[in-house]
C-alpha positions as a Markdown table, in Angstrom:
| # | Residue | x | y | z |
|---|---|---|---|---|
| 1 | Unk | 15.7 | 0.9 | -10.4 |
| 2 | Unk | 14.0 | -0.2 | -13.8 |
| 3 | Unk | 10.8 | 1.6 | -15.3 |
| 4 | Unk | 7.9 | -0.7 | -15.6 |
| 5 | Unk | 7.2 | -1.8 | -19.2 |
| 6 | Unk | 3.6 | -0.8 | -20.4 |
| 7 | Unk | 2.0 | -4.1 | -21.5 |
| 8 | Unk | -1.3 | -4.6 | -23.1 |
| 9 | Unk | -3.6 | -6.0 | -20.4 |
| 10 | Unk | -4.1 | -9.8 | -20.7 |
| 11 | Unk | -7.6 | -10.9 | -21.4 |
| 12 | Unk | -9.1 | -13.9 | -19.8 |
| 13 | Unk | -11.8 | -15.8 | -21.7 |
| 14 | Unk | -14.6 | -17.3 | -20.0 |
| 15 | Unk | -15.9 | -20.7 | -21.4 |
| 16 | Unk | -18.9 | -20.4 | -23.2 |
| 17 | Unk | -20.8 | -23.4 | -21.8 |
| 18 | Unk | -20.1 | -22.0 | -18.3 |
| 19 | Unk | -21.4 | -18.5 | -19.6 |
| 20 | Unk | -24.5 | -20.2 | -21.1 |
| 21 | Unk | -25.1 | -22.1 | -18.3 |
| 22 | Unk | -24.8 | -19.5 | -15.9 |
| 23 | Unk | -27.2 | -17.5 | -17.7 |
| 24 | Unk | -29.9 | -19.8 | -17.5 |
| 25 | Unk | -29.4 | -20.2 | -13.9 |
| 26 | Unk | -29.7 | -16.3 | -13.7 |
| 27 | Unk | -32.6 | -16.2 | -15.7 |
| 28 | Unk | -34.5 | -18.8 | -13.7 |
| 29 | Unk | -33.7 | -16.9 | -10.4 |
| 30 | Unk | -35.0 | -13.7 | -12.3 |
| 31 | Unk | -38.0 | -15.5 | -13.0 |
| 32 | Unk | -38.2 | -16.6 | -9.0 |
| 33 | Unk | -37.6 | -13.1 | -8.0 |
| 34 | Unk | -40.3 | -11.2 | -10.5 |
| 35 | Unk | -43.7 | -12.3 | -11.0 |
| 36 | Unk | -44.0 | -10.6 | -14.3 |
| 37 | Unk | -42.2 | -11.2 | -17.4 |
| 38 | Unk | -41.8 | -7.5 | -18.0 |
| 39 | Unk | -39.8 | -7.0 | -14.8 |
| 40 | Unk | -37.6 | -9.8 | -15.8 |
| 41 | Unk | -37.0 | -8.5 | -19.4 |
| 42 | Unk | -36.4 | -4.9 | -18.0 |
| 43 | Unk | -33.7 | -6.2 | -15.8 |
| 44 | Unk | -32.1 | -8.3 | -18.2 |
| 45 | Unk | -32.5 | -5.6 | -20.5 |
| 46 | Unk | -30.7 | -3.3 | -17.6 |
| 47 | Unk | -27.8 | -6.1 | -17.1 |
| 48 | Unk | -27.1 | -6.0 | -20.7 |
| 49 | Unk | -26.7 | -2.2 | -21.0 |
| 50 | Unk | -24.4 | -2.3 | -18.0 |
| 51 | Unk | -22.6 | -5.1 | -19.9 |
| 52 | Unk | -22.3 | -3.0 | -23.2 |
| 53 | Unk | -21.5 | 0.4 | -21.9 |
| 54 | Unk | -18.1 | -1.6 | -20.6 |
| 55 | Unk | -17.6 | -4.2 | -23.8 |
| 56 | Unk | -17.7 | -1.8 | -26.2 |
| 57 | Unk | -14.0 | -0.5 | -24.8 |
| 58 | Unk | -12.8 | -4.0 | -24.9 |
| 59 | Unk | -14.3 | -4.4 | -28.2 |
| 60 | Unk | -12.8 | -1.2 | -29.9 |
| 61 | Unk | -9.4 | -2.2 | -28.4 |
| 62 | Unk | -9.4 | -5.8 | -29.5 |
| 63 | Unk | -11.1 | -5.6 | -32.9 |
| 64 | Unk | -9.3 | -2.2 | -34.3 |
| 65 | Unk | -12.2 | -1.4 | -36.2 |
| 66 | Unk | -12.3 | 2.1 | -37.7 |
| 67 | Unk | -15.0 | 4.6 | -37.5 |
| 68 | Unk | -18.5 | 3.6 | -38.9 |
| 69 | Unk | -20.0 | 6.1 | -41.4 |
| 70 | Unk | -23.5 | 4.3 | -42.1 |
| 71 | Unk | -26.1 | 2.5 | -40.3 |
| 72 | Unk | -25.1 | -0.6 | -42.7 |
| 73 | Unk | -21.6 | -0.4 | -41.5 |
| 74 | Unk | -22.4 | -0.4 | -38.0 |
| 75 | Unk | -24.6 | -3.3 | -38.4 |
| 76 | Unk | -22.1 | -5.2 | -40.4 |
| 77 | Unk | -19.3 | -4.7 | -37.6 |
| 78 | Unk | -21.7 | -6.0 | -35.1 |
| 79 | Unk | -22.7 | -9.1 | -36.8 |
| 80 | Unk | -19.3 | -9.9 | -38.3 |
| 81 | Unk | -16.8 | -8.8 | -35.7 |
| 82 | Unk | -18.9 | -8.3 | -32.5 |
| 83 | Unk | -20.9 | -11.3 | -32.0 |
| 84 | Unk | -17.9 | -13.5 | -33.8 |
| 85 | Unk | -15.4 | -12.2 | -31.1 |
| 86 | Unk | -17.8 | -12.3 | -28.0 |
| 87 | Unk | -20.2 | -15.4 | -28.8 |
| 88 | Unk | -18.7 | -17.5 | -31.6 |
| 89 | Unk | -21.3 | -16.9 | -34.0 |
| 90 | Unk | -22.1 | -14.8 | -37.1 |
| 91 | Unk | -25.5 | -13.4 | -37.4 |
| 92 | Unk | -27.0 | -12.6 | -40.9 |
| 93 | Unk | -27.9 | -9.4 | -41.6 |
| 94 | Unk | -30.8 | -7.9 | -43.4 |
| 95 | Unk | -32.3 | -4.7 | -44.0 |
| 96 | Unk | -36.0 | -3.9 | -43.2 |
| 97 | Unk | -36.8 | -0.8 | -45.1 |
| 98 | Unk | -35.8 | 1.3 | -48.3 |
| 99 | Unk | -34.3 | 3.9 | -45.9 |
| 100 | Unk | -31.7 | 1.5 | -44.9 |
| 101 | Unk | -31.9 | 2.6 | -41.0 |
| 102 | Unk | -33.8 | -0.9 | -39.9 |
| 103 | Unk | -31.9 | -4.0 | -39.7 |
| 104 | Unk | -32.2 | -7.6 | -38.6 |
| 105 | Unk | -29.8 | -9.8 | -37.3 |
| 106 | Unk | -30.6 | -13.3 | -37.8 |
| 107 | Unk | -29.0 | -15.8 | -35.2 |
| 108 | Unk | -29.3 | -19.4 | -36.9 |
| 109 | Unk | -27.7 | -20.6 | -33.9 |
| 110 | Unk | -27.7 | -18.7 | -30.6 |
| 111 | Unk | -25.5 | -19.9 | -27.8 |
| 112 | Unk | -27.5 | -18.5 | -25.2 |
| 113 | Unk | -30.2 | -21.0 | -25.8 |
| 114 | Unk | -28.2 | -23.9 | -26.2 |
| 115 | Unk | -29.2 | -25.6 | -23.2 |
| 116 | Unk | -32.5 | -24.4 | -22.8 |
| 117 | Unk | -35.6 | -27.0 | -23.9 |
| 118 | Unk | -38.3 | -24.6 | -22.9 |
| 119 | Unk | -39.5 | -21.5 | -21.4 |
| 120 | Unk | -41.0 | -22.1 | -17.9 |
| 121 | Unk | -44.7 | -22.5 | -17.9 |
| 122 | Unk | -46.5 | -19.0 | -17.7 |
| 123 | Unk | -43.9 | -17.3 | -19.3 |
| 124 | Unk | -44.7 | -16.6 | -22.8 |
| 125 | Unk | -43.8 | -12.9 | -22.8 |
| 126 | Unk | -40.4 | -13.5 | -21.4 |
| 127 | Unk | -38.0 | -12.1 | -23.5 |
| 128 | Unk | -35.0 | -14.7 | -22.5 |
| 129 | Unk | -32.2 | -13.4 | -24.5 |
| 130 | Unk | -33.3 | -9.8 | -23.9 |
| 131 | Unk | -29.5 | -9.4 | -22.5 |
| 132 | Unk | -28.2 | -9.0 | -26.1 |
| 133 | Unk | -30.7 | -6.1 | -26.8 |
| 134 | Unk | -29.3 | -4.4 | -23.5 |
| 135 | Unk | -25.5 | -5.1 | -24.7 |
| 136 | Unk | -26.1 | -3.7 | -27.9 |
| 137 | Unk | -27.9 | -0.8 | -26.6 |
| 138 | Unk | -25.3 | 0.0 | -24.3 |
| 139 | Unk | -22.3 | -0.2 | -26.6 |
| 140 | Unk | -24.2 | 1.9 | -29.2 |
| 141 | Unk | -25.1 | 4.5 | -27.1 |
| 142 | Unk | -21.3 | 4.5 | -25.7 |
| 143 | Unk | -19.9 | 5.2 | -29.3 |
| 144 | Unk | -22.9 | 7.9 | -29.8 |
| 145 | Unk | -25.0 | 6.2 | -32.0 |
| 146 | Unk | -28.2 | 5.9 | -29.9 |
| 147 | Unk | -30.3 | 6.9 | -32.7 |
| 148 | Unk | -30.0 | 3.2 | -33.8 |
| 149 | Unk | -31.3 | 2.1 | -30.8 |
| 150 | Unk | -35.1 | 3.0 | -30.3 |
| 151 | Unk | -36.7 | -0.2 | -31.1 |
| 152 | Unk | -35.1 | -3.2 | -30.4 |
| 153 | Unk | -36.5 | -6.9 | -29.8 |
| 154 | Unk | -35.1 | -10.5 | -30.1 |
| 155 | Unk | -37.6 | -13.1 | -31.0 |
| 156 | Unk | -37.7 | -16.5 | -31.8 |
| 157 | Unk | -39.6 | -19.1 | -33.1 |
| 158 | Unk | -40.8 | -22.2 | -31.0 |
| 159 | Unk | -40.9 | -25.0 | -33.5 |
| 160 | Unk | -37.8 | -27.1 | -31.9 |
| 161 | Unk | -37.3 | -26.0 | -28.5 |
| 162 | Unk | -37.6 | -22.6 | -27.9 |
| 163 | Unk | -35.6 | -20.7 | -30.1 |
| 164 | Unk | -34.7 | -21.7 | -33.9 |
| 165 | Unk | -33.9 | -18.5 | -35.0 |
| 166 | Unk | -33.3 | -15.2 | -33.3 |
| 167 | Unk | -33.8 | -12.0 | -34.6 |
| 168 | Unk | -32.5 | -8.3 | -33.2 |
| 169 | Unk | -34.3 | -5.5 | -34.8 |
| 170 | Unk | -33.0 | -2.0 | -34.3 |
| 171 | Unk | -33.6 | 1.5 | -35.9 |
C-alpha cells in the first residue's frame, strides 16, 4: 500500500459574470421577500459576513501575505491583493483622518453592478453592494482586527447608472 500524498487542494474559480448575474438575481429576490430596505441590507451584510469568515482562510493560504502591523497595511492588502484576487479590480485607498485609522476604498469600476441599470423603484435606501461590507467585516473579525469594522458603508453616485464609484469606509 502506498501512502496518500498530501496535495494542495485545487481551487475552482467561478466565472465572474455568472457570479455578478447570480448576485443580481439574489438581490432582486431579497427585494421581493423583504418589504424594508433595511432588512435587505442586513441580510446582504449577514451573508457577506458568513462569506468573509470563510474566505479569509482561502485568502491567507493563497496570497502568502504576512502579518500586518498597521491600519494602512491592512487596508492596502485588502485593496491591492484581496479585491484583485477575488473581483479582478484594485480600489484606490484614501486616508480620511490624521490618526490614520479611517480609510476609504474607492472602486472606480464595481463588478457587482456591471449589469445593473437602476435600482428597483422605491428602493432608494437599498445598499446593493452591502455584501462587500459584510465580507470585509467577517474577514477582519476572523483575523482579530474587529476594531476596524466599527462603521462600514458602501455608497455610490447615481450619475451614470446606479453606481459610478463605490466607497467603503471603515474605522
